C-alpha positions, 0 to 999 in steps of 0.5 A: 500500500502507498505510505499514508498515515492515520492523520493524513487519512483524517485530513483527506476524509475530513474525519474526526479522530477519536482517541486513544491511538497513534495518529502518526502511524502508517497504514499498511493495508485496507480491510473490511474483515476483522479476521483479516486484520494485520498490523497497521491495517485500516479496518472499515466498520461496515454495516451489513444485513446481518452484522455490524462492523462496529461490533468488531472494532475492538477485535480489529484493534487487538489484532493490530489495526492502526485505526478503524473507519466508523460512523461513531467513536468506539471505546478503546479504539482509534477511530476515523469517524465519518458519515459513511465508512464505505463512501469514505473508503472509496474517497481514500482509494481515489486519493491513493490512485491519484498519487500512484497515477502521478508516479506513472500508474496506468489503470485498466477498467474491465466490464461486460456481462460475462468474462470479466474475471477471466479477462482480468486474470489473463490481462494481469498475468500478461502485464506482470511480465512488463511491470508490477501489477495489481488486480482484483482477487476473484471478482472484487468488482463492486464499491467495496471490492474496488477500494480493497484492490486499490489498497494493494497498490504501492509506489512501484505498481505500474498497472492496476487492473480493475474489474467493474461490475454493475447492478444498475445505472450509475454503478460503474460511473461510481467505480470509475470515480474511485479508480479513474481508468486510462484504458476501458475494456468492454467485453459484451452486453448480455443478459446478466442481471437483466431482471435488476436492470430492466432490459438489455438497453439499460445494461448497455447504458450502464456498461458504457459508463466505463468508456464515458469516463475515459480521458481523451488520451485514453483507449476504449477497447471495444468488442466489434463483434457485439453491436451494443458494445461497438456502438459505445465508440460514439460515447467517448472522446478516447481513442478506440481500439477494436478487437474481434474473434470473427473478422480481420481488422486493419487497425485492431487486435483479432484472432484467426485459426481457432482450434480446440484440443481434447480438453477444449483448450484453444490455440489461435493466431493473434493478430495486430492489424494486418501485419503482426501475428503470433501463435497462442496456445491457451491453458483455459478450457472453452472457445469463449476464452479466446474472446477473453484472451483477445480482449486482454491482448488489446488492453495490453497493447493499449497500455504499450506492450508489444504484440509478441510479448502479449502472445507469450504472456497469454500462452503462459497464463493460468487460472487464478479464480476458483470455480470457473470452468475448473477442470479435474480428472478422476482416477477412473478417467471421468472429467469434472468441470466445476463452473459453479461460481455463477451463471447467466444465459450467456455464460450457460451457453458458453459452458454448454458449448465447451461441453458439447465440443468435448462430446464431439471428441467421443466423450459422453457428456453430462450437464448438472445445471441449477438456476440462473438468478436475477433474471426477473420476469424473463427467468422462466423463458431463459431457463427453458431456452437453456434446456433447448440449447443443451438438447440441440447442442448434443448434451447426452445427460441433463440433471437439473436442480432449483426452482426452474429445474423442471422448466429446463428439462421439459424444454430439453425433452421437447427439443429432442433429448430422451426423457430418460436422460433429462432428470430434475431433482430436488436436492444436491445429494440426489444430483450427485447420486444420479450422476455418479451411478452411471458415470463411465471412463471418459465421461465429462460432467459440467456443473454450473449454476448461480452462486446462490445454489452453491453447486461447487459441493456437487462438483466436489462430491462427484470428484470425490466419489472416486478421487482425483487422478490429477488436477487440471488447472482451473480454467 
């Protein structure tokens, strides 16, 4: 973290300092989890639905916190008293980013309905080869996660990669105020959180706040294959760098000659305009990862890296975030793909497409699917569409769980999947039992749902039923 004292933070925030404590102490980290407090940390006492961080200020102090951000003084602790600790954390983060930017930090913001975390992980690993880089752990992409990520920046950090999520208009604009990007990457406009936004047009409006925040000398890195994304070029004064996985570009970054291997890991040729081109072999499973890789490549070019350096970095990049197309082999030759971190219609189709490709390589396919949350009034139709897509993709066995389990399987049967191979269940244990009873060597099992269903335990139990032969890197 950039060196800053408690007293300096109080000045930046206009906070009232309570006693006792050392106001000259240097803050070494930011956290909102009292269990993660280390010596010198600043603890943000946030109020949640079930807990109030103020109840943990004493524990944070005992663990070595230099001070706590609070709404009111807490006896026995040095507190920076503010109206709203979360807002204050954002203001402090902006102060830290401004100091780091003056020393040469470049901030890259990434948004999109699907693929943000994978793209962020790929880009971070490419940039690390060029200089000290900070990126979010997992998907810390909201008004708390972004400040916590910023808190890891120090005086030597050259690149900050910020994943930016949104559940409404104005959210990304707020995050851009916390960490102003010089490069903004927009991946796609899909159906994630469509129930909260009220429609795809509103999603596009929200995602486009990223390009609106860019400076005129910055770069808008836009997916030319997505019309809603490509139209965002009209919303920015920044330079525009298009990227594509479907078409050659004279002045952009694009991919050609896509070929998948037995684990669905793609190789391709990475192009910069019409002349530069270099081969890339990804370590991640699924054709959709090519788009994430090309977007990351374009962002790396925008901050100044050479295309060959980018290609080498992409080929070396491994997985960093859990439960995203995580590949495991059982000792009996069964492969389990744990993609249970989250789900929406676009990511469901991408995962099912990857599974179907493995099936076309001669492997029997199983999909264990749970509900996609936050789809609003479109939920029933979207789940039915996924069942139809699974059947039409050639998935051989379908097990579903959740409120829309029957909706998915009924649509799959209507689209041609035999009813004996499409089974809704009511409990996770039943899903495990159904799948493990009939698995054979070479079979591939995909487990996917929104995080609220916690289907990672289903993937773990299917894997543990025989035991792992080896662990393929998470993808």
